C-alpha positions, -999 to +999 in steps of 0.1 A: +157+204-473+178+173-470+171+143-491+162+116-465+138+088-467+102+099-465+082+089-434+066+055-437+037+048-414+044+016-394+082+018-397+095+011-362+126+032-369+106+063-378+098+091-355+102+096-318+101+066-295+067+060-278+065+078-245+097+098-249+079+132-250+060+124-218+091+111-201+110+143-210+081+164-197+078+144-165+116+146-159+116+184-165+086+189-142+101+167-115+134+186-117+115+219-116+096+208-085+128+197-068+143+232-074+112+249-063+112+229-030+149+237-025+145+274-028+117+286-050+100+307-024+132+325-016+139+330-053+104+346-057+111+369-027+144+381-042+127+385-076+099+405-061+123+428-042+149+433-070+126+434-101+091+443-089+079+453-124+090+420-139+076+402-109+042+418-116+044+408-153+052+372-143+023+370-119-001+385-144+009+360-170-003+332-146-038+347-143-062+332-169-070+357-196-105+344-200-128+330-174-155+305-182-186+309-162-212+283-160-245+288-144-280+275-144-287+298-173-265+276-195-292+250-195-321+273-203-337+276-237-336+308-257-372+315-247-365+309-211-334+332-212-355+359-229-381+356-201-354+358-174-339+389-191-373+406-193-380+398-156-347+413-145-353+444-167-387+448-150-372+445-116-345+471-124-371+495-138-393+494-107-389+525-085-367+520-055-386+515-023-374+525+011-361+494+031-385+481+057-375+490+092-382+471+123-390+492+152-382+480+186-385+495+221-363+486+250-384+468+276-368+475+310-391+449+326-375+421+305-346+421+330-370+415+359-379+379+368-413+368+357-435+358+386-454+326+380-488+321+395 
């Protein structure tokens, strides 16, 4: 390593200027957005047609590897969760019943006007 002056906290000459990293990031993202708006959709279409395997890899890299699911169960205590699990197991263990059917008959008279008295 080189022999430079060690970092001294509070030295205004030390380190990166405040905000320079965020300015660089914003500039890059603005430039990328401008390029995307100029022809990004067309570039994606060409990429998809000429390199379909690489296109699939690129698309899959955009999909989150892990999904966080939050539900009502997140707020339940361990005892309440155990009770819910047991209830679900009981429901799954019950024998399957035939679905209820509603029987109906066509009433030809329904099309006739009702006479009022």
